[in-house]
N, C-alpha and C positions, 0 to 999 in steps of 0.2 A: 503493500501499498503506500502511498503518497504521503509522507505529514506534511504539511504548510508551516506548521510550529510548535515547536517544544517547548513546553511550562515549566521548567525548573523542575527538573527532573532529579533524583538524588541517588546516587550509587558511592555509596562510602563503606568502608571498612569491610569489604569483599576478595572473593578469592574466585579469579576467571578463567578457566583452563579450557582449553577445547585443543584437537589434535588434526584437525580439517579447516580449512576456509580463512576464512577472517576473522577479527574480535565484531568489526560492526560492519551488517551488512547494507550499510546504504553509504553509496559511495558517498556522499557527503549529506550536510546537514543544516539543515535552512538558517541554523541560528545555534548559540552555543549557552543557550541560559539553562543551566545545570551544576550541580555540585559532582563533581568528580574526583575522589582525593582517597587515600589512605588505602586503595585496592590493591592487589598483588596481583598481575597479568603473569599468564606460561601460557607458550604454543607448544607442547609436546613433539609436535610432529620437526620440532628444529628450526623452523622455520623463525627471520626474524620477529620479532612483532611491531606492527604499527598500528595507527591509530588513525585513519581515514588517509592511511597515504605516508602518516608523518611519522618517522621515529619519535621516541617520548619527549628529546631534546626539543624538537620544533612543535611537540602538540601542546607541548605545559605555553608555547607562544603563541595558542590560539585565543586565550583567556588567562589572567591571572589564576580563576580557580579550578582549570583540568588538571588534576592528579599531580601535582606540585611535589606530594607525599607521595604517592604511588610507585613501585618498583615493579620492574620485570626480573621474574627469580623461581625458582623451582617451589613450590609450595611447600614440598617434605613430606606428602600424603603417608601414611604408614604400606599401602598397597594398591594404587590406580588398579592393577591388574585382580587384583579379589575384591576391589570395590570397597576399600577398606579406605574411606576417607576422613581419618582421625589422622590428627599432624603429632609429629616426631616434634621434641621438644627446641629441637632447633629452629623450627619454621618462621621463617620470616615474618609469614603472615603475622603472627603473634607478635612481630616489633610494631607493625602498622596498626595492632587494636584489635585485629579478629577475635571475636569472643568464639569458641569451639563450643560447639552445641551436638545432643546429639539426632541424629541422622532419621533414625527411624521417630522421632516427636514430631518430625513436620512431613507436610501430605495429604494428599486421601488416603482416610482412615474408615474404616465401619465403627459406628456409633455405637 
């Protein structure tokens, strides 16, 4: 879908990982009215991480609020292959303020 306006979306203190494709689906944004910060980004494919085609340093120049404290780093999950997304104590996500939670406690469940 085509979005003509973005009205202050917030993505903060998250772990964003993928292994194919690109981080953002849209090739460009109509504006940068959003808060993106303290996030950890990682592409398991090994491809360079870019933000709408910008390396992180250039992405930060798009606006003073875009990922100024975010990092590109392996989050150090216990075992991605075994779907164990708990974090090792040395995870850089913890230094960004990510608060681990029980994955089984989220999502659709029987009542």
